[in-house]
N, C-alpha and C positions, 0 to 999 in steps of 0.2 A: 615216735618211731617214724622213720622216713618211708614215704610211700610213693614219692614222685621226684624224678630228676628230669629237668628240662635242659636240653642242649640246643641252644638257639642256632648256633652255626658250628660247623666242624672246626675244631681248634687247631688250625694251621698257624705256623709261626708268623710273626709280624715282619713284613718287609720294612726296612728302616731301622731295625734293631741291628746295630753294627756286628754283634757276635753272630747272630743268625745269618746276616748277609755274607759274612766271611766264610762261614761253613758252607753255605750254598755255592759261593764262588769256587771254593776248593773242590767241591763235588762235581762242578760243571753240569753237564746234561743230566747227571744222575741225582741232582739235588732233590727232586720231588720224590722219587721212588726210594731213595736211601735215607732221607732226612725228614722231609715234610710229612709224607704219608705215615711212616712208622710212628712218628711223634704224635700225630693226630689220633691214630688208632689207640695208642697207649692211653692218651687222655680220655678218650671215649670209654675205653674199658674200665678206667678208674672210676668213671661216673657210675657204671654198672656195679662196680665193687662197693661203692658207698651205699648203694641201695640194697644189694643182695649180699648179706654177710653170712647167712646160714641157709641150709636147705629148706627151712620153714619160712624164710622171708619171701615176701611177694611185693610187687610194685610195678610202676610204669616208668619207663625211660622214654621220654618224648624227644625225638630228634627232629627239629623243625627245619633243618637245612635241606632243601629240595635236591641239592647235589648228591645226596645219599642215594637217590633213585635215578638221577639223570646223568651223572658223570661216569666216565670210564673207570674210575677208581671206587665208585660206590659199592660195587659187589665185593671188592676186597675188604672194605671196612665192615660190611655186614657179615661176611664169612668169618671175620676175626672175633665176633662177639659171642658171648655165651648163648647156648640154646635158649630160644624164647619163642613166644607166639608174637608174630609181627602183624600189626593192623595199621590201617591208614584211614579209619573212620572214627570220628570223635564219639560216635554212639557206642563203639566197642569199649572205649576207655570209660565212658560213663557207666556202662554195664559192669565193668570190672570193679569200679569204685562202689557201685550200689551193692554188689555182692560182698565186698570187703566190709562195708558198714554193717550189713546184716550179720556177717560172721562175727565181727567185733561185738555187736549187740548181744549175740547169743553167748559169747564168752563172758561178758559182763554179767549177764543173767545167771549163768551157771555159777560164777564166782559168788554172787549174792546169795543164791540158794545154799551153797556150801557153807558160807559164813553164818547164815541163819541156823543151819543144822548144828554147827559147832556151838553156837550160843545156847541153843535149846537142849543140846545133848549133854 
């Protein structure tokens, strides 16, 4: 089960890709707001979608690109994401995974007890 998605950098298109460059040229000054940013947002949201498939799924999406917090468009990206608890300290992530391990251990223990009851019953 997936529990962590790491996005190293925001997934903007590649300059030098002839198709992408032509689309940017046609959009003129609007290339970033109408092509680059919406495409990057879609790809980041897809990362969340791979992690969270049902209401019971939990996990961490780590976006390591500092531009998310420092750029003029970072707030737009963040506001487009599903509701979540946002943290910026590794200790919070460690705490999350510690709690997940305990929960998983309890689920395994309950399953083992249930299996033993079925065998003896």
